[in-house]
C-alpha positions, 0 to 999 in steps of 0.5 A: 212904922210900915215895916213894924206894921207889916211884921206884926201882920205877918206874925199874927198871921203865922200864929193864927195859922198855928192856932187852927186845929191840926190834922190828928195823927197818932204815933205809937212808939216802940217802947217807953220814951228814950233817947232813940226817939230824940228827933220825934221829941225835938220835932214836937219841942220846936213846933215842927208838927204844928207847922206842918198842920198836924196834931200828933199824939205820941203814945208809949205802948203798954206792950212793945209787941203792940204798936205795929199790930195797932197800925195793922188794925187801923187803930193808930196811924203810925208806929215805930218798930224794927226793920228785922221785925218788919220782915217777919210782919211781911212774911205773915202777910200783915198790911204794914209798910215802912214809910220812914226811918228813925235810926238807919244803922244797927244798934245790936252788938256783942259785948264782953268785959274780957280784955282777951277777947278782941274779936268774935273769934275769941268767943270760942268755948265761951258762955254767951247771954241772949234774950231773944231766940231766933234772930239773935242766934242767927246773928251770932252764928253768922258772926262766928262763921265770919271768924271761922268759929263753929257756932257749936263751940259756944254755949248760949244762955237765956238771961231774960233781958238782964244783959248787963247784970249777967255780964257784971255778975260773971254769969256769962262771958259775953252778951248779944243784944246790948245796944251800942248807945245804951248797954255799952255806955251803961257799962262804961259809966260803971267803970268798966271797959267793954269790948263792943263788936258791931254785928254789921262788921262781922258778916251780918247785913246792915239794917235800919234799927228803927223804922216807921210803919203805916197801914198799906191803905194809908201810905199815900195820905198827905199827913204821912209825908207831912209827918216825915217832913216835920221829923226831918226838921226835928232831926236837923234842929237836934243835930245843930242844937244837941245840948239845948235839945237835951235840956228841953227834953230833960225838963219835959221828962224829969224822970229821964234826966239821968247821966246814962240818958244824957250820954245816950242822947249824945251817942245816938246823934250820928245814928239818926237818919238825916233823911227819914224818907230815904229807902235803901232797897238793896239793904232791905233785899239783903236782910230779907235774904239773910232771914230766909237763909237762916230759915227765919222767914218762909219766903222772899217777899218783894221789898215794894210790898213792905217798904216805900220811899215817899217823895 
């Protein structure tokens, strides 16, 4: 009886603790909710944010360029953005600092359906579709030079974010900008056998695809560390219970319950940062240098100005 009473007291104490209103924190996603956000969604599922004393509001943006700028303007606490973009923000002097990582590997690839193209060297003389000028062109040029192919030997065609349809229609021979966990899998589900070349395997410095940024004035706020602790718990649970987590996600977001999203959920599991707070300074230095060498940023900014490791 004593044990039962003690257990009941502990349980009621836990629930009363959780019932206390948590500290509000606003997280703006990089885009609409998708499998790339799985650790965040699972942290919410399992109550990890509440356990850290946080009341987290997760907001998909109306415009994907807005999230970091909302944080820079102190209209949101945290935003998910891309490491390559972070370097541009630093070059502009925006007060944004990376405090955590969601996906710590590039997702970008070059994809072709031509079985005769077995490496980027086979792209010589081909038409290549792209969506974002500047960074994708520099990435492709680096991959081609790595394979001793002149960048002038390929023809770039802007397909306006219609990467898979341009490839399927034969409008282009290959595309750059498709994600290894989305577009590559979408093509497989359509019965195709895509050749997928990961950018970091051909001379492009590896980088963190998705990072979490805060305003420079707020990086030492206790709620930022609490968020990262909850995010780690979310990913730990996700890795241990991937299918159970997917089912809960699909039930909460029935409009996203598709075969592609289910496959993407599984394919993205190994790509999430196991320790969201960890910062690889050398990686950030290397990518900063890559952007500078390709004349995409005006100056080299010290990593400490735009990325920190909170412990």
